[in-house]
N, C-alpha and C positions, 0 to 999 in steps of 0.2 A: 504494500500500500504506500502510495506517495506520501512523504512526510512522516512515516511511521517512526515512532520513538523507540521501537523494540530493537532496532539495529544496534549492535554492539560496535565499539570503536574498531576492533580488529576485523570486522566484517565488510570492509570497504571493497567496492567493486574494482576490478582490475581493468586498466586501460590497455588495450592491445595496440592501438595506434592513435595518436593524437590527431584531431581534425583541425579545422580552421579557427577554432575559438580564440586562440592566443595570437594569431597572426596580426601584424601591424596593418592598419587600414589607411588608405588615402584615396582621393578621387580628384579629377580635374573638374573645374567649374568655371563658367563664364559669369563675370559680374553682371547683374541684371540692370545696373544703372546705365541708362541710354548713353550718356556722355563718356562713360568709362569703358565698359565691355572688356576689362582685363581678363586674361586667362589665368586662373589661380590653381595652385596645387594645395588642396585642403588636406590637412593631416588631423589625427585624432585630437590633439590639443587645441585645435582651432574651432572646434564645434561647440556651440553654446545653445542652451535651451531657451525657447521663447517662454517668458514667464507668464503665469496665470492661464496658460493654455498649452495644448500639445503642439509641438513643432520644434524645429532646429534651424539654426542659421550660423553664418560666419560673418565677420566684418572684413570687408575688402580693404587691404592695406594701402591701396592706391587712393580711393575716393572716400573711404571710411563709412560706406553705406552697408547696411545689413543685406545679406544675400541668403535667401531661403534654401534649405536643403530638404528634399523629400524624405520622409521617414523611411520609405522603402529602400533608400540608397545607403542607409546607415546600418551596420551590423548590430544585432541585439546586445552584444557585449558592450559596445560603445554607448548605446542608448541607456543602458543601466548606469553607467558611470556619469553621463551627462545629466540624466534625470535626477540624480541626487542633488544637483546644483539648482534645480528648478525652484522658483519661489511662487507661492500662491498668496493672494490677499483677497480680502472681502471688500465688496463695493457697497455694502449695506451701511446705512446711516443710523447711528444710535442716538 
């Protein structure tokens, strides 16, 4: 059963061959600012969360505008790291 607390410490599953989970990630992206259109190499440390909603972006180092990255283009491992930095706030008035 997933999350079962009956598993003892010595009962760890053995990995026969590591997959892609720990591989470094990068992608090429074109700045969406019409006047800029710089070709960027985006690496893991460049990705930031959009606060108060789902989404990811990078800041273009040329024009300093935010460039959106589609969630499907980012590996789950990186999403988990970036999502920890996401901030949420309430818009309700007390």
